[in-house]
C-alpha positions, 0 to 999 in steps of 0.5 A: 517514434520516440516522441510519439511514445512519450506523448502516449505516456503523457496521455496515459497519466492524464487524470482525464482518463475514464475507467473504461479506457484504463481497464482496456489498457491493462488488467494490472490498472483495473483499480485505476492509475494512481496519480499525485499532483506532479505528473512530471516524474510519473513515467508510465510503463505497461507490460504484460506482467505488471504496470509501473510509474517510474521516477526519473529523479529517484531512479526507482518506481513511484509504484508498481501495480499488478494482478495476482492469481493462481494462474500466474504461478507455474514451474519455470525456474528462477531467472539466474542472470544478473538483474537487467537494465531497463532499456525501455526507458527514454534515452535521457533516463539513467538506466540503473545497472546491476552493479549500482547495488553491489556491496551497498548493504541493500538487497535488490528487492523485487516489488513483483515477486519472481515467484509470482511470475513463473508460468513462462520464462518471459514472465519471470525474467520481466521481474528482474528488470531493475524498474521492478526492484527497490533497495531494501535491507536484507531482513526487510526483503528476506523476512518481513516483506516476504512473509506478506508475499507468502500470504499472497501466494497462500490466498491465491493458491489455497483460497482461489483469490484474485488479488490486485496489488500496488507497492512502492516506497516512501522517500525523504526530501534528500534520500540516501543513494546507492552509487549516487543514483538509486534512491533508498526508501525510508519505508516500503508499503503495499496495498492488496485488494482481495477478491474471488477468482475472476472478480473485477472492479465491478465486484468491489463492495463496502465489505471487500477486504483490503490489506495495507502495510507500511514497513520501515526499511530497517533491520528486523529481528526475531519477533518482528518479522510478521507482516500483521504487525505492520498493517495500516490503512490505504488513507495513511499510505495516501497521506504519506505518498501523496498518491490517490490509490484505487481511484476507479473504485466508486467514491462512496465505497473507496472512502469506506474501504480505504479507511479500514485496517482489515487486519489489526481491527476485528471484524464483527457481524453487528454494525458498529459506527465510530464517528470522530469530530472535529477531523482535522483536530487540534486539541480534543477529539470527540468520539461518538460510538454506536453499536458497542454496548459497554461502559468502558473501552480501551482507546489507542492511538496508532501512527501511519506505521502501525505503531501504538503510541498510547493506550488507555482504559476510558470510562464512557457515558451512554447518551439517551440516544444510545451512543457512547460519548468519549472525549480524548486529548490529542494536544500532545501529538505532533501534526500528522495522520493517525488512527484512533482504535476503540476496543471492548471486550468483544469488538474493535473499531478504528477511524483515521484522523489528522492532527493540526497545529 
């Protein structure tokens, strides 16, 4: 039986799986199975409460994916026992224990929040399996990460939204390990596709809102615990993790919603198009801006963590085609992924770009 199960798991993570097959597997994989270029460390587990890809080398999940709406919230009490070793893992996998975290200085950070599975005792207990847990600093887990979890709860309960959530960590080449086994992420990220109750993959459009955040696994102080300070794009998270997210969303829609930072960039009723070329670039970016009628804008460069690296007021010239043309020097930036944000008095728009050597 074990060998049949392992073969089934390998089949599940094959890129050849079609959307209908994935959706039939689990509501938690409605947006597709995130894949990278190394399937050997992606062990897929599908539960009634969520789905995840487990990494045998890191001893934590690569990602966890789940559906969330008001029906998942209930009144059962929080599970009160120790966190639970996941015995469903193959025999050769190390099973992380509650004690591996003890006195480590890190919280046992839920990816699927305990309160998000309170309809039944079984649902709530499933969130305490250690395959659903990531080492997080106390202030990240209890304040900054929590602030976004509370926003998800508000959207579900007050706005009757249907959320499709994916979360995980970013790890360095030689990550710190708790008790020599549990890898500690440098940062934690989360992607939230926001739909109305009952909507599914087929209902996603270019205007569908997607929240993406990247939070350092460090210390947060007063004034730095609001999740809105750490918004980014899905594209940036893909760049830092190597995974392809929202892979079942039609490509033409996927390219639009994954490039937008829906929180830090103000939405507008008027069509604004920002084109950046070349992209990737080495020294100079040329920005072509249509629909923002002003002769001066603020140009900002933002890294994939959402940190503003530079900001300046720039005069722009309006061409005969009615477009603003701006040239911006990026020769001093390190190689990596960034977003360029253009802001006028009333509008703001952002586009991701890559800096090459």
